NUDO-45753 format. One line per field, with one value per atom (N, C-alpha, C): atom name; x, y, z. Coordinates in Angstrom, 2 decimals, m for minus. Layout:
<pts>
at [CA:...]
px [X:...]
py [Y:...]
pz [Z:...]
</pts>
This chain:
<pts>
at [N:CA:C:N:CA:C:N:CA:C:N:CA:C:N:CA:C:N:CA:C:N:CA:C:N:CA:C:N:CA:C:N:CA:C:N:CA:C:N:CA:C:N:CA:C:N:CA:C:N:CA:C:N:CA:C:N:CA:C:N:CA:C:N:CA:C:N:CA:C:N:CA:C:N:CA:C:N:CA:C:N:CA:C:N:CA:C:N:CA:C:N:CA:C:N:CA:C:N:CA:C:N:CA:C:N:CA:C:N:CA:C:N:CA:C:N:CA:C:N:CA:C:N:CA:C:N:CA:C:N:CA:C:N:CA:C:N:CA:C:N:CA:C:N:CA:C:N:CA:C:N:CA:C:N:CA:C:N:CA:C:N:CA:C:N:CA:C:N:CA:C:N:CA:C:N:CA:C:N:CA:C:N:CA:C:N:CA:C:N:CA:C:N:CA:C:N:CA:C:N:CA:C:N:CA:C:N:CA:C:N:CA:C:N:CA:C:N:CA:C:N:CA:C:N:CA:C:N:CA:C:N:CA:C:N:CA:C:N:CA:C:N:CA:C:N:CA:C:N:CA:C:N:CA:C:N:CA:C:N:CA:C:N:CA:C:N:CA:C:N:CA:C:N:CA:C:N:CA:C:N:CA:C:N:CA:C:N:CA:C:N:CA:C:N:CA:C:N:CA:C:N:CA:C:N:CA:C:N:CA:C:N:CA:C:N:CA:C:N:CA:C:N:CA:C:N:CA:C:N:CA:C:N:CA:C:N:CA:C:N:CA:C:N:CA:C:N:CA:C:N:CA:C:N:CA:C:N:CA:C:N:CA:C:N:CA:C:N:CA:C:N:CA:C:N:CA:C:N:CA:C:N:CA:C:N:CA:C:N:CA:C:N:CA:C:N:CA:C:N:CA:C:N:CA:C:N:CA:C:N:CA:C:N:CA:C:N:CA:C:N:CA:C:N:CA:C:N:CA:C:N:CA:C:N:CA:C:N:CA:C:N:CA:C:N:CA:C:N:CA:C:N:CA:C:N:CA:C:N:CA:C:N:CA:C:N:CA:C:N:CA:C:N:CA:C:N:CA:C:N:CA:C:N:CA:C:N:CA:C:N:CA:C:N:CA:C:N:CA:C:N:CA:C:N:CA:C:N:CA:C:N:CA:C:N:CA:C:N:CA:C:N:CA:C:N:CA:C:N:CA:C:N:CA:C:N:CA:C:N:CA:C:N:CA:C:N:CA:C:N:CA:C:N:CA:C:N:CA:C:N:CA:C:N:CA:C:N:CA:C:N:CA:C:N:CA:C:N:CA:C:N:CA:C:N:CA:C:N:CA:C:N:CA:C:N:CA:C:N:CA:C:N:CA:C:N:CA:C:N:CA:C:N:CA:C:N:CA:C:N:CA:C:N:CA:C:N:CA:C:N:CA:C:N:CA:C:N:CA:C:N:CA:C:N:CA:C:N:CA:C:N:CA:C:N:CA:C:N:CA:C:N:CA:C:N:CA:C:N:CA:C:N:CA:C:N:CA:C:N:CA:C:N:CA:C:N:CA:C:N:CA:C]
px [43.94:44.64:44.29:43.94:43.69:44.94:45.33:46.53:46.17:46.86:46.59:47.20:46.65:47.18:48.68:49.20:50.62:51.50:50.97:51.75:51.83:50.94:50.88:51.75:52.97:53.81:54.19:54.54:55.01:53.94:53.42:52.35:52.93:52.21:52.64:52.33:53.07:52.72:51.54:50.88:49.64:49.78:50.62:50.60:51.97:52.14:53.31:52.79:53.25:52.88:54.02:53.69:54.71:54.92:56.18:56.53:57.84:58.43:59.66:59.33:59.77:59.45:59.90:61.07:61.58:60.62:60.18:59.26:57.90:57.44:56.16:56.23:57.33:57.48:57.58:58.27:58.41:57.06:56.21:54.92:53.91:54.13:53.16:52.98:53.88:53.79:52.59:51.75:50.53:50.78:51.83:52.08:52.54:53.31:53.76:52.58:51.67:50.47:49.67:49.56:48.80:49.48:50.79:51.52:51.39:51.56:51.46:50.05:49.06:47.67:47.41:47.90:47.70:48.36:49.56:50.24:49.53:48.95:48.23:46.90:46.22:44.90:45.02:45.87:45.95:47.00:48.01:49.09:50.29:51.33:52.56:52.31:53.06:52.92:54.27:54.38:55.59:55.52:56.67:56.71:55.81:55.84:55.00:53.52:53.09:51.68:51.32:52.20:51.94:51.88:52.73:52.71:51.34:50.76:49.43:48.35:48.44:47.41:47.47:48.67:48.80:49.05:49.14:49.34:50.58:51.72:52.99:54.08:55.15:56.28:57.07:57.68:58.46:59.56:60.26:61.31:60.76:59.63:59.00:58.51:57.85:57.34:58.50:59.56:60.72:61.36:61.48:62.06:61.23:59.92:59.06:58.98:59.03:59.10:60.39:61.48:62.75:62.68:62.01:61.85:60.99:59.92:59.07:59.87:60.70:61.52:62.53:63.15:64.14:63.54:62.26:61.58:60.76:60.92:60.33:58.89:58.33:56.93:56.75:57.70:57.62:58.95:58.94:60.18:60.12:61.29:61.31:60.75:60.18:59.67:60.26:61.58:62.24:61.79:61.30:60.87:59.65:58.96:57.77:58.08:59.29:59.66:59.73:59.21:59.25:60.56:61.22:62.53:63.29:64.54:65.42:64.97:64.10:63.65:62.56:61.90:60.79:61.29:60.71:60.97:59.63:59.52:58.28:58.46:57.34:57.33:56.13:56.26:55.14:55.14:53.97:53.86:54.38:55.01:55.52:54.50:53.47:52.47:51.09:50.09:48.71:48.15:48.58:48.12:49.10:48.92:49.78:48.93:49.44:48.77:49.69:49.09:49.83:48.91:49.40:48.58:48.99:48.04:48.40:49.44:50.32:51.35:50.89:51.07:50.69:51.64:51.30:52.12:53.51:53.70:55.02:55.95:55.42:56.25:57.18:58.33:59.25:58.56:58.85:58.20:58.34:59.50:59.71:58.71:58.45:57.49:56.07:55.71:54.36:54.11:55.08:54.92:54.85:55.69:55.69:54.38:53.89:52.61:51.47:51.46:50.40:50.46:51.66:51.81:51.31:51.66:51.20:49.69:49.13:47.68:46.93:47.50:46.90:46.92:48.05:48.16:47.17:47.02:46.08:44.65:44.32:42.99:42.68:43.64:43.43:43.25:43.97:43.80:42.40:41.90:40.54:39.51:39.67:38.73:38.75:39.94:40.05:39.37:39.57:38.92:37.41:36.90:35.45:34.86:35.54:35.07:35.05:36.10:36.16:35.03:34.73:33.64:32.30:32.08:30.83:30.74:31.86:31.89:31.65:32.11:31.96:30.58:29.82:28.56:27.66:27.52:26.61:27.04:28.31:28.81:28.67:28.23:28.16:26.78:26.73:25.43:24.70:23.40:22.56:22.91:23.16:23.41:24.68:25.68:26.89:26.65:25.83:25.50:24.73:23.73:22.90:23.64:24.70:25.46:26.39:26.76:27.68:26.97:27.74:27.16:28.07:27.49:28.23:27.41:28.06:27.29:28.21:27.61:28.36:27.41:27.99:27.21:28.01:27.32:27.97:27.55:28.52:28.26:29.07:28.48:29.19:29.89:31.23:32.01:33.14:33.60:34.84:36.00:37.22:38.39:38.49:38.21:38.30:37.20:36.01:34.95:35.31:35.90:36.33:37.40:38.30:39.33:38.69:37.70:37.00:36.26:35.65:34.96:35.95:37.11:38.14:38.57:38.72:39.08:38.00:36.74:35.64:35.63:35.86:35.90:37.03:38.22:39.34:39.01:38.33:37.96:36.98:36.01:35.06:35.79:36.68:37.44:38.31:38.97:39.84:39.03:37.84:36.98:36.65:36.21:35.80:37.00:38.14:39.36:39.77:39.62:39.95:38.97:37.68:36.67:36.96:37.36:37.61:39.07:39.88:41.33:41.71:40.92:41.26:40.25:40.72:39.79:39.01:37.76:36.92:36.26:35.53:34.90:33.89:33.17:32.13:32.48:33.77:34.20:34.85:34.91:35.64:36.24:37.35:37.90:36.89:36.71:35.84:36.68:36.61:37.41:36.58:37.11:36.46:37.24:36.63:37.28:36.53:37.26:36.61:37.47:36.82:37.48:36.72:37.43:36.80:37.69:37.14:37.97:37.10:37.73:37.02:36.76:35.53:35.15:35.75:35.62:36.12:36.71]
py [m0.46:m1.29:m0.84:m1.77:m1.47:m1.79:m0.90:m1.12:m1.87:m2.98:m3.75:m3.06:m3.29:m2.62:m2.87:m4.05:m4.29:m3.42:m2.95:m2.05:m0.65:m0.31:1.02:1.10:0.54:0.46:1.83:2.75:4.06:5.09:5.71:6.71:8.01:8.63:9.94:10.99:12.08:13.20:13.92:14.76:15.35:16.25:17.28:18.26:18.90:19.43:20.24:21.56:22.67:23.99:24.46:24.75:25.12:26.62:27.02:28.41:28.49:27.34:27.27:27.24:28.25:28.30:27.06:26.53:25.34:24.15:23.93:22.82:23.06:24.31:24.62:24.34:24.76:24.50:23.00:22.28:20.83:20.14:20.54:19.89:20.31:21.43:21.96:21.06:20.13:19.25:18.31:18.16:17.35:15.89:15.27:13.87:13.75:14.72:14.69:14.87:15.77:15.94:14.64:13.96:12.72:11.60:11.49:10.47:10.70:11.94:12.25:11.97:12.36:12.11:10.61:9.82:8.37:7.76:8.19:7.65:8.06:9.25:9.69:8.95:8.72:8.08:6.58:5.93:4.47:3.94:4.73:4.26:3.87:3.33:2.97:2.04:2.28:1.46:1.32:0.28:0.09:0.96:1.16:1.91:1.23:m0.10:m0.83:m0.57:m0.57:m0.29:1.14:2.08:3.47:3.67:2.97:3.07:2.69:1.62:1.19:2.22:2.80:3.75:5.05:5.58:6.89:6.77:5.54:5.27:5.99:5.70:6.31:5.25:5.48:4.54:4.53:3.38:3.28:4.34:4.63:5.64:7.01:7.36:8.65:8.70:7.64:7.60:7.67:6.91:6.92:8.31:8.96:10.31:11.27:11.28:12.23:11.91:10.63:10.29:10.80:10.74:11.28:12.77:13.51:14.95:15.21:14.43:14.58:14.28:13.25:12.89:13.99:14.53:15.59:16.81:17.01:18.17:17.82:16.60:16.23:15.75:15.43:15.01:13.50:12.71:11.25:10.71:9.43:8.77:7.30:6.69:5.27:4.44:3.30:2.36:0.98:0.81:m0.43:m1.66:m1.48:m2.63:m3.34:m2.69:m3.28:m4.08:m3.96:m4.66:m6.16:m6.92:m8.38:m8.94:m8.17:m8.56:m7.31:m7.49:m6.35:m5.56:m6.14:m5.43:m4.41:m4.53:m3.63:m2.39:m1.25:m0.01:0.53:0.68:1.16:2.58:3.33:4.73:4.96:5.95:6.39:7.92:8.49:9.93:10.25:11.39:11.80:12.60:13.12:13.95:13.59:13.78:13.47:14.51:15.76:16.81:17.96:18.82:19.98:21.23:22.27:23.56:24.55:25.34:26.42:27.63:28.73:29.94:30.95:31.79:32.88:33.79:34.33:35.25:36.68:37.54:38.93:39.70:40.93:41.72:42.04:41.93:42.21:41.01:39.83:38.62:38.74:38.10:38.12:37.56:38.14:37.70:36.19:35.62:34.18:33.35:33.76:33.04:33.20:34.43:34.67:33.83:33.80:33.05:31.55:31.05:29.62:29.21:30.04:29.75:29.73:30.70:30.78:29.57:29.18:28.03:26.75:26.56:25.36:25.38:26.52:26.59:26.39:26.85:26.57:25.06:24.42:22.98:22.20:22.61:21.94:22.15:23.36:23.63:22.77:22.62:21.77:20.30:19.86:18.50:18.33:19.35:19.29:19.16:19.95:19.89:18.49:17.92:16.57:15.54:15.66:14.73:14.85:16.07:16.28:15.77:16.01:15.52:13.99:13.38:11.91:11.36:12.04:11.59:11.63:12.67:12.74:11.59:11.27:10.18:8.82:8.66:7.38:7.20:8.27:8.26:7.08:6.75:5.67:4.32:4.18:2.89:2.74:3.80:3.77:3.36:2.76:2.50:3.82:3.78:4.98:5.76:5.05:5.78:6.63:6.20:7.00:8.20:8.04:9.16:10.22:9.77:10.70:11.34:10.70:11.24:12.38:12.43:13.48:14.82:15.88:17.22:18.15:19.20:20.23:21.50:22.62:23.86:25.05:26.20:27.42:28.45:29.48:30.58:31.85:32.96:34.26:35.02:35.52:36.29:37.57:38.67:39.96:40.06:39.87:39.78:40.79:41.08:41.84:40.84:41.35:40.47:39.62:40.20:39.42:38.35:38.66:37.65:36.51:36.84:35.80:34.92:35.53:34.78:33.83:34.32:33.48:32.34:32.64:31.61:30.53:30.95:30.00:29.10:29.69:28.90:27.85:28.24:27.29:26.18:26.53:25.50:24.51:25.03:24.14:23.24:23.79:22.99:21.88:22.18:21.15:20.04:20.42:19.42:18.60:19.25:18.53:17.57:17.99:17.12:15.84:15.97:14.79:13.97:14.61:13.86:13.01:13.54:12.78:11.62:11.87:10.81:9.69:10.06:9.07:8.75:8.86:8.66:7.22:6.26:4.85:4.18:3.42:2.70:1.65:1.48:0.45:m0.37:m1.40:m2.30:m1.60:m0.63:0.02:1.46:1.79:3.16:3.19:4.38:4.65:6.04:6.32:7.67:8.70:9.76:10.87:12.13:12.88:14.09:15.30:16.08:17.30:18.47:19.24:20.38:21.64:22.64:23.90:25.06:26.13:27.34:28.54:29.54:30.79:31.93:32.80:33.86:35.05:36.20:37.40:37.29:37.58:37.46:38.57:39.79:40.88:42.00]
pz [m25.68:m24.72:m23.32:m22.46:m21.06:m20.27:m19.37:m18.58:m17.32:m17.09:m15.89:m14.69:m13.47:m12.28:m12.08:m12.44:m12.20:m13.10:m14.22:m15.08:m14.49:m13.59:m13.02:m11.76:m11.81:m10.63:m10.08:m10.96:m10.50:m10.80:m9.74:m9.89:m10.43:m11.36:m11.86:m10.80:m10.82:m9.95:m10.58:m9.83:m10.31:m11.52:m11.43:m12.52:m12.72:m13.91:m14.22:m14.80:m14.24:m14.75:m15.66:m16.90:m17.88:m17.94:m17.85:m18.11:m18.91:m19.21:m19.99:m21.48:m22.25:m23.67:m24.45:m24.10:m24.80:m24.60:m23.37:m23.10:m23.76:m23.76:m24.41:m25.91:m26.55:m27.98:m28.26:m27.39:m27.58:m27.52:m26.59:m26.42:m27.48:m28.13:m29.11:m30.33:m30.58:m31.76:m31.62:m32.66:m32.55:m32.15:m32.68:m32.32:m30.87:m30.41:m29.01:m28.06:m28.41:m27.59:m27.54:m28.68:m28.76:m27.95:m28.05:m27.29:m25.79:m25.37:m23.94:m23.44:m24.20:m23.82:m23.68:m24.62:m24.58:m23.35:m23.02:m21.84:m20.56:m20.54:m19.35:m19.19:m20.28:m20.20:m19.99:m20.77:m20.76:m19.81:m19.50:m18.64:m19.46:m18.81:m19.50:m20.68:m21.76:m22.95:m23.62:m24.44:m25.23:m26.47:m27.11:m28.36:m29.39:m29.45:m30.41:m30.20:m28.94:m28.65:m29.03:m28.71:m29.06:m30.56:m31.30:m32.78:m33.32:m32.80:m33.26:m32.91:m31.73:m31.28:m32.07:m32.26:m32.93:m34.42:m34.92:m36.35:m36.89:m36.26:m36.69:m36.64:m37.37:m37.46:m36.15:m35.81:m34.57:m34.44:m35.52:m35.46:m35.08:m35.66:m35.37:m33.93:m33.49:m32.11:m31.12:m31.36:m30.46:m30.40:m31.56:m31.59:m30.75:m30.97:m30.26:m28.77:m28.39:m26.97:m26.35:m27.12:m26.64:m26.37:m27.26:m27.07:m25.83:m25.66:m24.47:m23.21:m23.24:m22.07:m21.76:m22.80:m22.62:m21.92:m22.10:m21.51:m20.28:m19.76:m18.47:m18.49:m19.66:m19.72:m19.56:m20.04:m19.95:m19.46:m19.08:m18.67:m19.07:m19.27:m19.60:m18.43:m18.77:m17.76:m18.07:m17.93:m18.35:m17.59:m16.38:m15.58:m16.17:m17.11:m17.72:m18.99:m19.50:m20.74:m20.50:m21.45:m21.37:m21.91:m22.77:m23.29:m23.71:m24.13:m24.43:m25.66:m26.47:m27.68:m27.39:m26.24:m25.90:m25.18:m25.53:m24.81:m24.32:m23.02:m22.41:m21.89:m21.91:m21.44:m20.56:m19.68:m18.84:m18.77:m18.52:m18.30:m16.90:m16.76:m15.45:m14.64:m15.31:m14.64:m15.14:m14.30:m14.68:m15.64:m15.52:m16.43:m16.47:m17.48:m17.69:m17.63:m17.00:m17.05:m17.75:m18.60:m19.27:m19.32:m18.84:m18.74:m19.81:m20.21:m21.14:m20.49:m21.30:m20.82:m21.08:m20.10:m20.24:m21.15:m21.49:m22.41:m21.86:m20.55:m19.97:m20.01:m20.34:m20.42:m21.62:m21.56:m22.71:m23.96:m25.13:m26.37:m26.61:m26.32:m26.52:m25.72:m24.47:m23.63:m24.15:m24.56:m25.08:m26.33:m27.26:m28.51:m28.25:m27.34:m27.04:m26.37:m25.45:m24.78:m25.79:m26.69:m27.69:m28.63:m29.06:m29.96:m29.28:m28.03:m27.32:m27.14:m26.76:m26.57:m27.88:m29.01:m30.32:m30.60:m30.32:m30.52:m29.67:m28.42:m27.52:m28.02:m28.46:m28.97:m30.19:m31.08:m32.27:m31.85:m30.82:m30.31:m29.72:m29.01:m28.46:m29.58:m30.64:m31.76:m32.38:m32.55:m33.12:m32.22:m30.92:m29.97:m30.03:m30.03:m30.06:m31.37:m32.48:m33.78:m33.81:m33.29:m33.25:m32.37:m31.27:m30.39:m31.13:m31.93:m32.71:m33.70:m34.34:m35.32:m34.67:m33.41:m32.70:m32.07:m32.00:m31.25:m31.58:m32.85:m33.25:m32.74:m32.36:m31.88:m30.37:m29.68:m28.22:m27.72:m26.52:m25.90:m25.62:m25.64:m25.47:m24.21:m23.09:m21.83:m21.91:m22.70:m22.85:m23.76:m24.77:m25.65:m24.87:m24.10:m23.34:m22.17:m21.68:m20.55:m20.96:m22.24:m22.71:m22.75:m22.75:m22.82:m23.60:m24.09:m24.79:m24.72:m24.65:m24.58:m24.42:m24.37:m24.13:m23.54:m22.99:m22.42:m22.59:m22.69:m22.73:m21.48:m20.75:m19.53:m19.60:m19.22:m19.20:m17.85:m17.86:m16.63:m16.60:m15.42:m15.26:m15.38:m15.48:m15.55:m14.28:m13.12:m11.88:m11.81:m12.32:m12.36:m13.31:m14.47:m15.39:m14.74:m13.99:m13.27:m12.25:m11.51:m10.53:m11.22:m12.36:m13.15:m13.57:m14.04:m14.44:m13.30:m12.10:m10.91:m10.62:m10.72:m10.47:m11.51:m12.78:m13.83:m13.58:m13.19:m12.87:m11.70:m10.69:m9.51:m9.88:m10.74:m11.18:m11.94:m12.85:m13.61:m12.67:m11.72:m10.77:m9.91:m9.49:m8.67:m9.43:m10.67:m11.43:m11.88:m12.09:m12.41:m11.21:m10.01:m8.80:m8.60:m8.81:m8.69:m9.68:m10.89:m11.93:m12.13:m11.08:m11.22:m11.52:m11.08:m11.27:m12.17:m13.18:m14.05:m13.26:m13.62:m13.03:m14.11:m13.70:m14.67:m15.57:m15.04:m15.83:m16.20:m16.14:m16.49:m17.86:m18.42:m19.67:m19.53:m20.20:m20.13:m20.65:m19.89:m20.30:m20.32:m21.39:m21.53:m21.13:m20.19:m19.74:m20.32:m21.19:m21.83:m21.42:m20.98:m20.65:m21.14:m21.51:m21.96:m21.37:m20.97:m20.53:m21.02:m21.86:m22.41:m22.81:m22.95:m23.39:m24.88:m25.29:m26.70:m27.55:m27.17:m28.02:m27.18]
</pts>
């Protein structure tokens, strides 16, 4: 589903940085991650539209949207409903940041952060696998434009931190360039990871 400009009445704020264990645990659920991602990429949608996209029952989708709303990730968009039977939702933020917790952080925060980051990583794997499966259906220029790779660099902790800042800046730059859908655009997912191997 493509969202028309009139549906995009209320702009989401840029980002939410998570440090609340309750919110991290709430977002760690695979269906909630999928629903939030869909609302961020496509824009406001009704429960019925979301059910078709995520292949889940209306009761389940409504429940998980309620949990996301309770934790500040989404909000109702009643002005978009065509009648009283429709319930519309929108994302409150364009993206979420969650950072690893150090050994001095409370155990509850460390566990919640790790659970959410595991959930996000599994969602990334699913997205990348689905992209490989879709490849044959795409025009050649889109297949050739995609990239994937990795590198190993022997870095200090401060160099790894600087590398992470640069990766975030590159992703933010291209997210800003591609912030608005156009006639010849399609959503492109930028995934980056930087971590110590051993």
